N, C-alpha and C positions, 0 to 999 in steps of 0.2 A: 501662169497665165497673162495673156495680153490684153489690152483695151484700146478702143479708137472711140473718139467722140467728134461727133458731127455738129456744128452749132450753126443755129440759125437765130436771127433777131438782133437785139439791142446790146447795148454795153453790160447791162445788168446779166443778160444771158451769155455773154461772154465770160464774165466773172464766175457766174455759177458753174461754167464749164470747168474753169480753173479749179474750183472748189471740189467739183466732182473728181477730177483727175488726181487731187490731194488725197481724197478719201480713198480711192482706188489703190493709190501707189502705199498708203499708210496699211492698207490691209495685204499688200504683198504682190499687187498686179504691177504690170511694166507696160510702158505705152508702145502701140504697135506703130509701124511706120505707115500702113495703109490697111483697108478693109480685109484684104485676103489673109493678112498675118493675125488679125485680131480674133481672140476667143470670146470677146464680150463687145458688143457695139452699142453706143449709147447715142440717141439722137436727142439732141436737147432743142425743143421746140419753141414756136413763136405763134401768137395768133393775133397780133397787132392789126394786121390787113388779110384780106381775103387771098390776095396774091401770094403771100407768104404761106398761109396754111394749103394753099392748093401745091405749091413747091414742096412742101413738107410730106404731103400725103403722096406726091410722087416719088420722092426719095425713099419714103417707107415701103411703097410698092415694090420698088426695084430690089429691096433688100430680100425679097422672097427668092432671088436667085443665090444669094449667099446662104440662105437656110437650106437650099436644095444641095448645093455644092457642098456645105460643110454643115451637116446636121446637128452637130454638137454646138455651134456657135449660139450665143445668148443675145438676143436683141431686146434693147430695153429703150423706151420712148419716155421722156421726162420732161417736165416745164408747164410753161403757160397753156399750150395747146391741149396738154392732156389733163388740165384742170378744169375744162368747161364741162359743164353739165349734161351737154349733148355727146360727150366722148364716148359713153359705153355703146350707145347705138352705133356709132360711127366705127368704132374698132371691130364690132361684129362684121361688118361689111368690108372693111379695108385695112384691118390690122389684126387679123387672126393669127397671123404667124409671130406676132411680138409675144415675149416672155415676160416682159415686166413692163407695167405702166404707172409711172409716178407723177404725181403733181409737183407744184413748185418748191413743197418745203418737206418732202420726203427724201431727198437724194442722198441725204447722211445714211439712209438705211440700205442703200445699195448694195454694200458687200453682203449683209445679211440675206436680201432676196436673191442675190446670185446664189449664195449657198443652197438657198431652198430649192431654186430652180434644178441646180446640180443634183438634188436629192429627189427629184421627180416631181416637185409641184410647179405646175405653170397651167394657165397664165397667173401672174399675180398683179392685181390693181389695186394700187393705194392712192387715191386723190382726195384725202382728208383736206378740208379746207382751213384747219386750225393752223397757225404759224407761232403760236404762243409757246410750244415746246422745241422749236426750231433752235439748235444750239448756237450761242454767241461766238463760240471760238471753235473753228473747223480747220483741217490742214488744207493748204491750197498750193497748187503748182504753179508759180508764177511764169507766165509765158514771155515776160520781157525782164531784162535784168537792170534797167534803169527807171522803169515807169510801171506803177501797180495800180490796181482797182480796189477800192475797201468800201464794203457794205456798211452804211451808218443807220439805215431804217429799211425795214421791210413793209410791203403792202401800200395801200393808198385809201383815204377817205374822201376824196374829193368827188367822185361820181361825176366826171364830166359825161354828158349825155351821149356822146360818140365812142367813149372808151371802154374797153373789155379789161383793162388792168385790174380795177379793184374786184372785179368778179374772179378773177383768176390768182390774184397775189394777196388777197385777203386785206383785213383792216391794218392800219398802220401799228407798227411795233417797233420801237426804237431800240436799236441795239447797245448793249452796256457800254457805258463811256469808258472804262477801264479797259475793257477787251479791245475797244477799237485803238486807244492809246498804245496798248501794249504792242498790238499789231504794228500801228506806224514805227515805234521804236525798232522793232525788230527788222522791219523792212529796210529802214535807214542804215542798219547795222550791215545789211547785206548789199549795200551800195545804191539802192533806189533813190533817184534823185526828185522824181515827180509822182504825186499821188492824184487820184482821181477818186473823190469821195461820192458814193453811189446810193440812190434812193429813188423812188418814183416821186417823192417830194422832198428834197433834203431840208428845206425850210420847216418842216414839221418836226424836225428831230426834238425829241423830249417833250412834245406835247401831249403824248399819251400819259407819260408820268404825271405831269401837271393835272389833267383831267382825274387822275386818280388821288389827288390831294397832295403830292409830292411837289410843294411849290419852290423847293430850292434845286429842283432838279436841273442839269445843264440844258441849255438850247442849242440851236445851229451856231449862233454866233460864239458861244463858249467853247465849242468843239473847233471851231476855225481858229481862235485865239491860240488854244492849247496845241493844235496840229502845227501852227506857225513856229512854235517854241521847239519843235523836234529837231536836233541838229542833224544836218545831213539831207534833209528834204528842203529842196530849192523852190519847188514850186506846187502849188495846192490849186486843184481844179474840182468842180462838181457838177454833178446833174442827177435829176433835172430841178430846177427851181421852179416856183409856181408864183406868178405876179401877185397873187391876191394875199400870199404869206410873206412877200419880200418888204419888210418894213423900212421906213427912212432909218431907224437905229441900226438896222442890218447894213445899210448902204454906208453909214458912217464908220462903222466897225471895220467893214473889209476895205475902205479906203485907206486905212491905217496899218493895214497889212500887206507889206511888199509881195510877200509869196503868193497872196490871193489876187490881188486887186486889178490886174491888168486885162482880164477876161470875164465878161458877163455873158452867160446863156439864158435869156429870158423869154420862154416861149408865149407867143402873142394869140396865135391861132387864128384871129381875124381882127380886122379894123373896121368892124361894124358891130355897133352896140346892141342891135337888135340880134344879130348871130351870136355873139358872146353870151347873151342872156338865154338864148335857145340852146347853147353849149353847156349852160351851166357852170360858166367859168367864175363867176363870182368876183369880178371887176369890170369896169368900163374902159374905154379908150382914154379917157381923162385921167383915170385912176393910173393906168400903164403910163401914159405921158409924163406924168409927175414923178414916178419913180426913175423914168430914163433920163429926165432933166436932172435929177439929183446925182444920178450916176455919172453924167457927163459934167457935172459941177464940180463934184468931188474928186473925179479920176478921169479928166479929159482925154489921157492917153490910152484908156482902156477900150478895147475892141467888145462890141455887143452883136451877139447873134441870136436868132430866133427860129421859132417853128410857125409855120402857116399851113391852114387845111383850106383847100379850095373846093367848091362845090357841097359846103353842108348843105342839108335839106332845108328847102325854102329859101336858098341864096338866091336873089334877083340880081340882075345885072346892076342895078343901082347899088344894092348892098355890096356886090364885088368891087364897084368902083371906089365906094368908101375905104375898101381895104387898100386898093392901089394908091389913094389919096394918103392914106395914113402911113403906109410902107415909105413913100416918098418923103413924108414927114419926119419919119424916125430915123431914116437913112442907116440902116443897118449895115454892119460890116459884111454879114452874110445871112442867108435863110436858108431853112432846110422846108422845102415845100412839099406838099403831099396832097392827092387827089383824096376827097373823103371816101371811105369804104365801109360798109355797113357791117356792123359787127352784130350776129346774133346774140340777143340778150341784153341788148342796150336799148335806150329809148330812142335813140336817133334812128335806129334801123327800121322802127315803125313808123315814123314820122311821114307826114303827107308830104308832096312836092319834092319827091326826090329830083336831084338835078340829073338830067341825061349826061351819060357819059362822054359824048362829043363835046357838049358844052363845057364841062369839067376840063377837059384836054385843052380847048382854046382858051379858056381862063388862065389855066396853069401856065401856058405859053407866055403870054402877055405879064403875069407876075415875074416869072422867071427873067424876062427880057428886062423889065424894070430894075428887079434887084441886080442882076450881072452888071448892068452901067453903074449903079451906086457902089457895088462891090469893088469895080474896077477903080472908081474914083477915089475910094478909101485906100486902097492899095498903092495908087499913084502918089499918094501923101508921103509914103516911106522911102520914096527916091532920094538917095544920098544919105540916109539915116543910118547910125551905127546901131545894130541890134544884137542881143544875144540870144543864140539859138541853142536849144537841146537837140543834139544830133540823134536820129533815130535809125539811119541806115541808108542803104541805095534807094534811090527813086524807083518807083514801080514802073514809071513810064519811061525811065532812061538810065539803064545801070552805068552809065558814064559819070553820073552825078550822085550826090547825095541830098537826102532831105532832112529837115529838121523843123522846128516850131519855135517861135518867139514867145514871150512871157504872155502876149496878147493871142496867142494860139494861131498865129499867121503861118502858114507853110512856106518854107524858104528852100528852094533848090540851088544848090551851089557846088563847086569841086571841092571835094574832102578827101579825107584818108580814114583807112578803116578803123585806126586807132582812137578816132574822134567819135565813134559811136558811143552814144552814153554820156557824152561830155558836153558840158557848155562852152560854146566857141562864139567869139565876136565876129561879126560879118557886116560889110557894107552893103546896102541894098543898091542894085544897079539897075533891076528891071522889075516891072510890075504887070500882072496878068490877073485876070478876074478871079481866079481860084487860089493863086499862089504868087510869092515874090522870089526875085532871082538875085543871087550874089556872084556874079561870075568875074 
């Protein structure tokens, strides 16, 4: 039998799909080239924003045609959107053609549930919230030959007032240290040069063990140091990190790790202390600026990127101006900017003073314009510099050129050769744009 996976959402979801593929192939399934050739179709869902949910429901609705044309096809929806408490009622209205519905920590049971559907049992719904029995070691079908993603912690304990993640990913549970290291060594042996350590809050790695009394349990700094010793791994990145847990000691340790130190992603979300408090972020702009100052003192060559939310409930024009002023002061290399999207089940969704969409869009345009000007100035500092780039492949926008990333995660467009894909090459930067560098 053949399977097809459609993935929506973040890098966590992308890696979940790699694991689902590995699980299915270990059970004897083969990948299908397209939907028409598949005997099992898996939709890996996301619920971080309303727009993503609407898109997914549209995709699920379109699969009714597949079921009509091929009645034996098995349709499975998995992941965050399926984990929501309201999902059962929604499925009765929009997903009655689905055979299997699984939450965020039941994917490893997919082959078992497919067998049960083949035996006549359908639909099957398993959205248990417990992640404690989720296996630490599962097969994975790597989608890239030179870069890999590795889970280090599941769930989230932060409960930011706008975020649905803790409600669909469960409480924090660190993955076994030896299982992570075993995976890293295995990946290095296959030629992987770059790893991305994944978690809703990677800084929390090991804290659940220490809360249980394991005082000598490894933490995120220990994991970074151990990962840096793996022969063959040239670069280590991670996401996401939380400013509340980004200690001065962690900055000191990262600054001494050449494989890690040149890139920091530190989500700010707002440059207004009143809004940060309403978001339940657990830090102030002064706290954030202190971390940023230490990063730039210890690793002045490092690029720093962030996340920002525009139009959180109650955000006034004065609050937003504080964000603009703070972004101008922080001078991020890049920022991933989002309009606030109400998520049912989160405190922010029922807060008063919801900001009108038109106001949010206008503020977003101003924020993007400011950040774009800063990003361009940062990139212009690379002109004439020699950089080492991990080659990713052909440019998506121009197949005559290749694309790669520096150790500071800057995208570089250049004239290359097919044999360079997956290799580290030295280039001299000759051009700078807002979102990328050029080496022609």
